[in-house]
mmCIF file of the N, C-alpha and C atoms, coordinates in Angstrom:
data_MODEL
# 
_entry.id   MODEL 
# 
loop_
_atom_site.group_PDB 
_atom_site.id 
_atom_site.type_symbol 
_atom_site.label_atom_id 
_atom_site.label_alt_id 
_atom_site.label_comp_id 
_atom_site.label_asym_id 
_atom_site.label_entity_id 
_atom_site.label_seq_id 
_atom_site.pdbx_PDB_ins_code 
_atom_site.Cartn_x 
_atom_site.Cartn_y 
_atom_site.Cartn_z 
_atom_site.occupancy 
_atom_site.B_iso_or_equiv 
_atom_site.pdbx_formal_charge 
_atom_site.auth_seq_id 
_atom_site.auth_comp_id 
_atom_site.auth_asym_id 
_atom_site.auth_atom_id 
_atom_site.pdbx_PDB_model_num 
ATOM 1   N N  . MET A 1 1  ? -14.528 37.645  18.214 1.00 0.00 ? 1  MET A N  1 
ATOM 2   C CA . MET A 1 1  ? -13.368 37.431  17.730 1.00 0.00 ? 1  MET A CA 1 
ATOM 3   C C  . MET A 1 1  ? -13.997 36.409  17.248 1.00 0.00 ? 1  MET A C  1 
ATOM 4   N N  . PRO A 1 2  ? -13.536 36.150  15.992 1.00 0.00 ? 2  PRO A N  1 
ATOM 5   C CA . PRO A 1 2  ? -14.023 35.300  14.741 1.00 0.00 ? 2  PRO A CA 1 
ATOM 6   C C  . PRO A 1 2  ? -13.490 33.850  15.067 1.00 0.00 ? 2  PRO A C  1 
ATOM 7   N N  . GLN A 1 3  ? -11.482 34.478  14.994 1.00 0.00 ? 3  GLN A N  1 
ATOM 8   C CA . GLN A 1 3  ? -10.949 33.401  15.158 1.00 0.00 ? 3  GLN A CA 1 
ATOM 9   C C  . GLN A 1 3  ? -11.264 31.902  15.459 1.00 0.00 ? 3  GLN A C  1 
ATOM 10  N N  . LEU A 1 4  ? -12.158 31.882  17.084 1.00 0.00 ? 4  LEU A N  1 
ATOM 11  C CA . LEU A 1 4  ? -12.401 31.686  17.808 1.00 0.00 ? 4  LEU A CA 1 
ATOM 12  C C  . LEU A 1 4  ? -13.676 30.571  17.927 1.00 0.00 ? 4  LEU A C  1 
ATOM 13  N N  . ASN A 1 5  ? -13.937 30.828  16.571 1.00 0.00 ? 5  ASN A N  1 
ATOM 14  C CA . ASN A 1 5  ? -15.555 30.341  16.356 1.00 0.00 ? 5  ASN A CA 1 
ATOM 15  C C  . ASN A 1 5  ? -14.767 29.087  15.285 1.00 0.00 ? 5  ASN A C  1 
ATOM 16  N N  . PRO A 1 6  ? -14.419 28.350  15.446 1.00 0.00 ? 6  PRO A N  1 
ATOM 17  C CA . PRO A 1 6  ? -14.201 26.130  14.981 1.00 0.00 ? 6  PRO A CA 1 
ATOM 18  C C  . PRO A 1 6  ? -14.901 25.681  14.041 1.00 0.00 ? 6  PRO A C  1 
ATOM 19  N N  . ALA A 1 7  ? -15.834 26.511  13.749 1.00 0.00 ? 7  ALA A N  1 
ATOM 20  C CA . ALA A 1 7  ? -16.649 25.657  12.742 1.00 0.00 ? 7  ALA A CA 1 
ATOM 21  C C  . ALA A 1 7  ? -16.537 25.629  11.128 1.00 0.00 ? 7  ALA A C  1 
ATOM 22  N N  . PRO A 1 8  ? -16.057 26.597  11.449 1.00 0.00 ? 8  PRO A N  1 
ATOM 23  C CA . PRO A 1 8  ? -14.653 26.934  9.739  1.00 0.00 ? 8  PRO A CA 1 
ATOM 24  C C  . PRO A 1 8  ? -13.746 26.515  9.121  1.00 0.00 ? 8  PRO A C  1 
ATOM 25  N N  . TRP A 1 9  ? -12.802 26.535  10.437 1.00 0.00 ? 9  TRP A N  1 
ATOM 26  C CA . TRP A 1 9  ? -11.967 25.876  10.267 1.00 0.00 ? 9  TRP A CA 1 
ATOM 27  C C  . TRP A 1 9  ? -11.493 24.920  10.515 1.00 0.00 ? 9  TRP A C  1 
ATOM 28  N N  . PHE A 1 10 ? -12.463 23.633  11.622 1.00 0.00 ? 10 PHE A N  1 
ATOM 29  C CA . PHE A 1 10 ? -12.222 22.618  11.613 1.00 0.00 ? 10 PHE A CA 1 
ATOM 30  C C  . PHE A 1 10 ? -12.801 21.886  10.229 1.00 0.00 ? 10 PHE A C  1 
ATOM 31  N N  . LEU A 1 11 ? -13.898 22.604  10.035 1.00 0.00 ? 11 LEU A N  1 
ATOM 32  C CA . LEU A 1 11 ? -14.056 21.699  8.639  1.00 0.00 ? 11 LEU A CA 1 
ATOM 33  C C  . LEU A 1 11 ? -13.086 21.584  7.168  1.00 0.00 ? 11 LEU A C  1 
ATOM 34  N N  . ILE A 1 12 ? -12.355 22.557  7.029  1.00 0.00 ? 12 ILE A N  1 
ATOM 35  C CA . ILE A 1 12 ? -11.189 23.315  6.493  1.00 0.00 ? 12 ILE A CA 1 
ATOM 36  C C  . ILE A 1 12 ? -9.701  21.889  7.127  1.00 0.00 ? 12 ILE A C  1 
ATOM 37  N N  . LEU A 1 13 ? -10.215 21.745  8.500  1.00 0.00 ? 13 LEU A N  1 
ATOM 38  C CA . LEU A 1 13 ? -9.113  20.734  8.852  1.00 0.00 ? 13 LEU A CA 1 
ATOM 39  C C  . LEU A 1 13 ? -9.066  19.354  8.145  1.00 0.00 ? 13 LEU A C  1 
ATOM 40  N N  . ILE A 1 14 ? -10.620 18.982  8.320  1.00 0.00 ? 14 ILE A N  1 
ATOM 41  C CA . ILE A 1 14 ? -11.313 17.820  8.180  1.00 0.00 ? 14 ILE A CA 1 
ATOM 42  C C  . ILE A 1 14 ? -11.169 17.391  6.005  1.00 0.00 ? 14 ILE A C  1 
ATOM 43  N N  . PHE A 1 15 ? -11.626 18.744  5.712  1.00 0.00 ? 15 PHE A N  1 
ATOM 44  C CA . PHE A 1 15 ? -11.379 18.227  4.005  1.00 0.00 ? 15 PHE A CA 1 
ATOM 45  C C  . PHE A 1 15 ? -9.923  18.598  3.600  1.00 0.00 ? 15 PHE A C  1 
ATOM 46  N N  . SER A 1 16 ? -8.748  19.111  4.758  1.00 0.00 ? 16 SER A N  1 
ATOM 47  C CA . SER A 1 16 ? -7.401  19.184  4.415  1.00 0.00 ? 16 SER A CA 1 
ATOM 48  C C  . SER A 1 16 ? -7.526  17.380  3.914  1.00 0.00 ? 16 SER A C  1 
ATOM 49  N N  . TRP A 1 17 ? -7.195  17.126  5.413  1.00 0.00 ? 17 TRP A N  1 
ATOM 50  C CA . TRP A 1 17 ? -6.566  15.389  5.715  1.00 0.00 ? 17 TRP A CA 1 
ATOM 51  C C  . TRP A 1 17 ? -7.303  14.384  4.699  1.00 0.00 ? 17 TRP A C  1 
ATOM 52  N N  . LEU A 1 18 ? -8.165  14.893  4.668  1.00 0.00 ? 18 LEU A N  1 
ATOM 53  C CA . LEU A 1 18 ? -9.071  13.762  3.045  1.00 0.00 ? 18 LEU A CA 1 
ATOM 54  C C  . LEU A 1 18 ? -8.267  14.028  2.174  1.00 0.00 ? 18 LEU A C  1 
ATOM 55  N N  . VAL A 1 19 ? -7.937  14.827  1.717  1.00 0.00 ? 19 VAL A N  1 
ATOM 56  C CA . VAL A 1 19 ? -7.413  15.237  0.757  1.00 0.00 ? 19 VAL A CA 1 
ATOM 57  C C  . VAL A 1 19 ? -5.824  14.739  0.427  1.00 0.00 ? 19 VAL A C  1 
ATOM 58  N N  . PHE A 1 20 ? -5.118  14.919  1.444  1.00 0.00 ? 20 PHE A N  1 
ATOM 59  C CA . PHE A 1 20 ? -4.216  14.416  1.973  1.00 0.00 ? 20 PHE A CA 1 
ATOM 60  C C  . PHE A 1 20 ? -3.963  13.137  2.096  1.00 0.00 ? 20 PHE A C  1 
ATOM 61  N N  . LEU A 1 21 ? -5.217  12.601  2.761  1.00 0.00 ? 21 LEU A N  1 
ATOM 62  C CA . LEU A 1 21 ? -5.450  10.828  2.451  1.00 0.00 ? 21 LEU A CA 1 
ATOM 63  C C  . LEU A 1 21 ? -5.637  10.050  1.742  1.00 0.00 ? 21 LEU A C  1 
ATOM 64  N N  . THR A 1 22 ? -6.093  10.988  0.337  1.00 0.00 ? 22 THR A N  1 
ATOM 65  C CA . THR A 1 22 ? -6.377  10.157  -0.693 1.00 0.00 ? 22 THR A CA 1 
ATOM 66  C C  . THR A 1 22 ? -5.615  10.707  -1.482 1.00 0.00 ? 22 THR A C  1 
ATOM 67  N N  . VAL A 1 23 ? -4.768  11.357  -2.194 1.00 0.00 ? 23 VAL A N  1 
ATOM 68  C CA . VAL A 1 23 ? -3.806  11.940  -3.035 1.00 0.00 ? 23 VAL A CA 1 
ATOM 69  C C  . VAL A 1 23 ? -2.702  11.117  -3.132 1.00 0.00 ? 23 VAL A C  1 
ATOM 70  N N  . ILE A 1 24 ? -1.780  11.632  -1.615 1.00 0.00 ? 24 ILE A N  1 
ATOM 71  C CA . ILE A 1 24 ? -0.350  11.342  -1.695 1.00 0.00 ? 24 ILE A CA 1 
ATOM 72  C C  . ILE A 1 24 ? -0.322  9.998   -1.301 1.00 0.00 ? 24 ILE A C  1 
ATOM 73  N N  . PRO A 1 25 ? -0.821  8.576   -0.337 1.00 0.00 ? 25 PRO A N  1 
ATOM 74  C CA . PRO A 1 25 ? -0.633  7.447   -0.551 1.00 0.00 ? 25 PRO A CA 1 
ATOM 75  C C  . PRO A 1 25 ? -0.725  6.746   -1.693 1.00 0.00 ? 25 PRO A C  1 
ATOM 76  N N  . PRO A 1 26 ? -1.376  6.804   -2.888 1.00 0.00 ? 26 PRO A N  1 
ATOM 77  C CA . PRO A 1 26 ? -1.363  6.445   -4.498 1.00 0.00 ? 26 PRO A CA 1 
ATOM 78  C C  . PRO A 1 26 ? 0.377   6.717   -4.850 1.00 0.00 ? 26 PRO A C  1 
ATOM 79  N N  . LYS A 1 27 ? 0.397   7.585   -4.815 1.00 0.00 ? 27 LYS A N  1 
ATOM 80  C CA . LYS A 1 27 ? 1.672   8.491   -5.236 1.00 0.00 ? 27 LYS A CA 1 
ATOM 81  C C  . LYS A 1 27 ? 2.590   7.846   -4.668 1.00 0.00 ? 27 LYS A C  1 
ATOM 82  N N  . VAL A 1 28 ? 2.921   7.883   -3.156 1.00 0.00 ? 28 VAL A N  1 
ATOM 83  C CA . VAL A 1 28 ? 3.854   6.842   -2.648 1.00 0.00 ? 28 VAL A CA 1 
ATOM 84  C C  . VAL A 1 28 ? 4.130   5.732   -2.801 1.00 0.00 ? 28 VAL A C  1 
ATOM 85  N N  . LEU A 1 29 ? 2.746   4.917   -2.874 1.00 0.00 ? 29 LEU A N  1 
ATOM 86  C CA . LEU A 1 29 ? 2.879   3.879   -3.116 1.00 0.00 ? 29 LEU A CA 1 
ATOM 87  C C  . LEU A 1 29 ? 3.515   3.124   -4.594 1.00 0.00 ? 29 LEU A C  1 
ATOM 88  N N  . ALA A 1 30 ? 3.036   3.520   -5.615 1.00 0.00 ? 30 ALA A N  1 
ATOM 89  C CA . ALA A 1 30 ? 3.201   3.796   -6.678 1.00 0.00 ? 30 ALA A CA 1 
ATOM 90  C C  . ALA A 1 30 ? 5.037   3.922   -7.244 1.00 0.00 ? 30 ALA A C  1 
ATOM 91  N N  . HIS A 1 31 ? 5.500   4.559   -6.153 1.00 0.00 ? 31 HIS A N  1 
ATOM 92  C CA . HIS A 1 31 ? 6.921   4.620   -6.566 1.00 0.00 ? 31 HIS A CA 1 
ATOM 93  C C  . HIS A 1 31 ? 7.496   3.564   -6.826 1.00 0.00 ? 31 HIS A C  1 
ATOM 94  N N  . LYS A 1 32 ? 8.343   3.484   -7.933 1.00 0.00 ? 32 LYS A N  1 
ATOM 95  C CA . LYS A 1 32 ? 9.188   1.936   -8.007 1.00 0.00 ? 32 LYS A CA 1 
ATOM 96  C C  . LYS A 1 32 ? 10.581  2.268   -7.500 1.00 0.00 ? 32 LYS A C  1 
ATOM 97  N N  . PHE A 1 33 ? 10.998  0.952   -6.851 1.00 0.00 ? 33 PHE A N  1 
ATOM 98  C CA . PHE A 1 33 ? 12.405  1.336   -6.968 1.00 0.00 ? 33 PHE A CA 1 
ATOM 99  C C  . PHE A 1 33 ? 13.791  1.266   -8.045 1.00 0.00 ? 33 PHE A C  1 
ATOM 100 N N  . ASN A 1 34 ? 14.703  1.753   -8.140 1.00 0.00 ? 34 ASN A N  1 
ATOM 101 C CA . ASN A 1 34 ? 16.055  1.749   -9.623 1.00 0.00 ? 34 ASN A CA 1 
ATOM 102 C C  . ASN A 1 34 ? 16.323  0.109   -8.672 1.00 0.00 ? 34 ASN A C  1 
ATOM 103 N N  . ASN A 1 35 ? 16.803  0.036   -8.091 1.00 0.00 ? 35 ASN A N  1 
ATOM 104 C CA . ASN A 1 35 ? 17.512  -1.544  -7.555 1.00 0.00 ? 35 ASN A CA 1 
ATOM 105 C C  . ASN A 1 35 ? 16.469  -2.255  -6.514 1.00 0.00 ? 35 ASN A C  1 
ATOM 106 N N  . GLU A 1 36 ? 16.126  -3.061  -7.752 1.00 0.00 ? 36 GLU A N  1 
ATOM 107 C CA . GLU A 1 36 ? 15.584  -4.314  -6.603 1.00 0.00 ? 36 GLU A CA 1 
ATOM 108 C C  . GLU A 1 36 ? 16.052  -4.998  -6.267 1.00 0.00 ? 36 GLU A C  1 
ATOM 109 N N  . PRO A 1 37 ? 15.855  -5.598  -4.769 1.00 0.00 ? 37 PRO A N  1 
ATOM 110 C CA . PRO A 1 37 ? 17.045  -6.105  -4.465 1.00 0.00 ? 37 PRO A CA 1 
ATOM 111 C C  . PRO A 1 37 ? 16.798  -7.625  -4.437 1.00 0.00 ? 37 PRO A C  1 
ATOM 112 N N  . THR A 1 38 ? 17.925  -8.628  -5.063 1.00 0.00 ? 38 THR A N  1 
ATOM 113 C CA . THR A 1 38 ? 17.878  -9.658  -5.598 1.00 0.00 ? 38 THR A CA 1 
ATOM 114 C C  . THR A 1 38 ? 18.042  -10.593 -4.801 1.00 0.00 ? 38 THR A C  1 
ATOM 115 N N  . THR A 1 39 ? 17.521  -12.177 -5.139 1.00 0.00 ? 39 THR A N  1 
ATOM 116 C CA . THR A 1 39 ? 17.441  -12.980 -4.010 1.00 0.00 ? 39 THR A CA 1 
ATOM 117 C C  . THR A 1 39 ? 18.781  -13.871 -3.781 1.00 0.00 ? 39 THR A C  1 
ATOM 118 N N  . THR A 1 40 ? 19.433  -14.025 -3.224 1.00 0.00 ? 40 THR A N  1 
ATOM 119 C CA . THR A 1 40 ? 20.451  -14.867 -3.145 1.00 0.00 ? 40 THR A CA 1 
ATOM 120 C C  . THR A 1 40 ? 20.504  -16.659 -2.483 1.00 0.00 ? 40 THR A C  1 
ATOM 121 N N  . ASN A 1 41 ? 21.591  -17.040 -2.818 1.00 0.00 ? 41 ASN A N  1 
ATOM 122 C CA . ASN A 1 41 ? 21.936  -18.269 -3.063 1.00 0.00 ? 41 ASN A CA 1 
ATOM 123 C C  . ASN A 1 41 ? 21.556  -18.809 -1.637 1.00 0.00 ? 41 ASN A C  1 
ATOM 124 N N  . THR A 1 42 ? 20.626  -19.765 -0.948 1.00 0.00 ? 42 THR A N  1 
ATOM 125 C CA . THR A 1 42 ? 20.212  -19.653 0.091  1.00 0.00 ? 42 THR A CA 1 
ATOM 126 C C  . THR A 1 42 ? 21.388  -21.139 0.459  1.00 0.00 ? 42 THR A C  1 
ATOM 127 N N  . GLU A 1 43 ? 21.862  -21.818 -0.398 1.00 0.00 ? 43 GLU A N  1 
ATOM 128 C CA . GLU A 1 43 ? 22.621  -22.712 -0.138 1.00 0.00 ? 43 GLU A CA 1 
ATOM 129 C C  . GLU A 1 43 ? 24.576  -22.256 0.450  1.00 0.00 ? 43 GLU A C  1 
ATOM 130 N N  . LYS A 1 44 ? 24.353  -22.599 1.831  1.00 0.00 ? 44 LYS A N  1 
ATOM 131 C CA . LYS A 1 44 ? 25.969  -22.518 2.585  1.00 0.00 ? 44 LYS A CA 1 
ATOM 132 C C  . LYS A 1 44 ? 26.579  -22.643 1.586  1.00 0.00 ? 44 LYS A C  1 
ATOM 133 N N  . SER A 1 45 ? 28.004  -22.157 1.186  1.00 0.00 ? 45 SER A N  1 
ATOM 134 C CA . SER A 1 45 ? 29.256  -22.367 0.781  1.00 0.00 ? 45 SER A CA 1 
ATOM 135 C C  . SER A 1 45 ? 30.275  -22.928 1.630  1.00 0.00 ? 45 SER A C  1 
ATOM 136 N N  . LYS A 1 46 ? 30.661  -24.215 1.448  1.00 0.00 ? 46 LYS A N  1 
ATOM 137 C CA . LYS A 1 46 ? 31.508  -24.513 1.794  1.00 0.00 ? 46 LYS A CA 1 
ATOM 138 C C  . LYS A 1 46 ? 32.905  -23.935 2.208  1.00 0.00 ? 46 LYS A C  1 
ATOM 139 N N  . PRO A 1 47 ? 33.510  -23.322 3.340  1.00 0.00 ? 47 PRO A N  1 
ATOM 140 C CA . PRO A 1 47 ? 34.580  -22.832 3.942  1.00 0.00 ? 47 PRO A CA 1 
ATOM 141 C C  . PRO A 1 47 ? 36.041  -23.393 3.489  1.00 0.00 ? 47 PRO A C  1 
ATOM 142 N N  . GLU A 1 48 ? 36.899  -23.049 2.952  1.00 0.00 ? 48 GLU A N  1 
ATOM 143 C CA . GLU A 1 48 ? 37.969  -23.304 2.663  1.00 0.00 ? 48 GLU A CA 1 
ATOM 144 C C  . GLU A 1 48 ? 38.760  -23.143 3.731  1.00 0.00 ? 48 GLU A C  1 
ATOM 145 N N  . PRO A 1 49 ? 39.682  -23.976 3.524  1.00 0.00 ? 49 PRO A N  1 
ATOM 146 C CA . PRO A 1 49 ? 40.784  -23.692 4.801  1.00 0.00 ? 49 PRO A CA 1 
ATOM 147 C C  . PRO A 1 49 ? 42.684  -22.717 4.491  1.00 0.00 ? 49 PRO A C  1 
ATOM 148 N N  . TRP A 1 50 ? 42.515  -22.638 5.238  1.00 0.00 ? 50 TRP A N  1 
ATOM 149 C CA . TRP A 1 50 ? 43.581  -21.242 4.975  1.00 0.00 ? 50 TRP A CA 1 
ATOM 150 C C  . TRP A 1 50 ? 44.701  -21.707 5.018  1.00 0.00 ? 50 TRP A C  1 
ATOM 151 N N  . ASN A 1 51 ? 45.902  -21.601 3.733  1.00 0.00 ? 51 ASN A N  1 
ATOM 152 C CA . ASN A 1 51 ? 46.804  -22.738 3.958  1.00 0.00 ? 51 ASN A CA 1 
ATOM 153 C C  . ASN A 1 51 ? 47.952  -21.461 3.767  1.00 0.00 ? 51 ASN A C  1 
ATOM 154 N N  . TRP A 1 52 ? 47.891  -20.393 4.923  1.00 0.00 ? 52 TRP A N  1 
ATOM 155 C CA . TRP A 1 52 ? 48.722  -19.580 5.068  1.00 0.00 ? 52 TRP A CA 1 
ATOM 156 C C  . TRP A 1 52 ? 50.544  -19.816 5.883  1.00 0.00 ? 52 TRP A C  1 
ATOM 157 N N  . PRO A 1 53 ? 51.510  -19.631 5.299  1.00 0.00 ? 53 PRO A N  1 
ATOM 158 C CA . PRO A 1 53 ? 52.560  -19.751 6.115  1.00 0.00 ? 53 PRO A CA 1 
ATOM 159 C C  . PRO A 1 53 ? 52.725  -19.679 7.359  1.00 0.00 ? 53 PRO A C  1 
ATOM 160 N N  . TRP A 1 54 ? 52.601  -20.443 8.532  1.00 0.00 ? 54 TRP A N  1 
ATOM 161 C CA . TRP A 1 54 ? 52.927  -19.272 9.455  1.00 0.00 ? 54 TRP A CA 1 
ATOM 162 C C  . TRP A 1 54 ? 54.710  -19.682 9.560  1.00 0.00 ? 54 TRP A C  1 
ATOM 163 N N  . HIS A 1 55 ? 55.485  -18.808 9.624  1.00 0.00 ? 55 HIS A N  1 
ATOM 164 C CA . HIS A 1 55 ? 56.910  -19.230 9.979  1.00 0.00 ? 55 HIS A CA 1 
ATOM 165 C C  . HIS A 1 55 ? 57.562  -18.297 11.130 1.00 0.00 ? 55 HIS A C  1 
# 
């Protein structure tokens, strides 16, 4: 039963993972997001009191 011989399949497994690990990460890391997050103002705004009429 030749399918039980691990020699060629193990080499194919190692080679395919080597290809995946060298090709895919640079493509993923080169991805640019369309809307970059902007920094917000760090100083806290002073809350204004509510002037609701309580009738």
